[in-house]
N, C-alpha and C positions, 0 to 999 in steps of 0.2 A: 636609155633607161640603165642600160649594164654599166656604163661608166659612172652614172650619177649614184648608184647603189655602191659601186666599189669605193667611191670618194667619200661617202658618208656612212660605210659599213660599221665603224667602230661606235659613232655617235648614235646610230639606229639600235646596235645591240645594247648600249648602256641604258637607252631609254626603255627598250623593251624589259630589260633586267629590272630596272626600277619599277616599272608598272608591275611586274610578276610579284617583287617583293611586296609592294604596296597592297596588291591584291590578296596575298597569303596572309599578311599581317591583319587586314581588315576582316578576312573571314575568321581568323582566330579570335579576334577581339570584339566580335559581335556581341549584342546583348542577348545571348541564348540562355534560357533558363538553366540555372545550375542545379545540378542533383547534388547538393551538398551532403557530406557524411555528418556533419554535425547538425544535431536536433536538440530541442529543449524538451525538458519533462516537466510536467505540472507537478504540483505537491502531492497529489493523490498518488502518483507512482512511486515517489521517495519513502513513504511509510512502509511499503511492502520490502524494499531493499533494506531498509533499517532493521525490520524485524529480523531478516535473515542474518543479518550481521550479528546482532546481539545473540540469537540463538546458537550461532557458531562459536562466538565468545563464550558463552555459558558451558558449551561442550568443552572447550578447551580447558576451562577452568577445573574440570573434573579429573584431567589426565594428572597423574602422579609420576614422578620420576624417583623410584625408590632404589634404583640400583640392583635389583634382583636379576636383571637379564644377564649381569656380568658372571653370575654362578651358574648359569644354565649351560649343561654340556654342549649344546650347540653352539653357543658363543665361542666356549674354549676350542672347538675344532676349527674355528677360522684361521686362515693361514694369511700371512703378509706376503704379498708378492711385489713389495717395493723394492726399487733398485738402490743399493747401498751408495751413499755419497762419498766418493774418493776426494781426500783433501788435496789441495792444489797449493802450490807455492804462492806466496804473497808476491804481487808485482810492484811496480814502481808507486811511489805515493801519489804523483800526478801523472797518470797515463797520457795526458794530453800536452804536457810540457814537451818541447822540442829536446831530441837527443844530442847530448854534446859529446864529442870525440876528442881525444888528445893523441898527439902523435907520439909513437915510441919507436925506439931505435934498437931496442933489444932484439937479440937473435932468437931468444927462447920463444917469443909470443907467436912468430910465423906470419904475421901481417904487420903492415906500417901502422895501422890505426886500431886501436882497441877502445870499446865503449867504458865510459867512466861508470863506475859502481856507485851505487846510492847506499 
């Protein structure tokens, strides 16, 4: 029995693995009653929601934006805590274009290659 098991151990493990995978798949795909979150409402429920929406829209219609809040002393005491934006130098026209270098032989530059300027 021991030599037979050792001889077919790989095949046996593959078969057991396939059976386990099929069992798990079958248990998750069974025809269990689903508790769906999607529900349908009848026409009688929709009239109550429409009335609430209309009431809210009518309340919003009465709001006036006269601008008197800007003359209020409380508004004048508000402080701006924004960070100032520091201007940065403009970069290359196409930042994704490959860099091109030219060889220079001047002693002043200090290096053999200097980047081309645009």
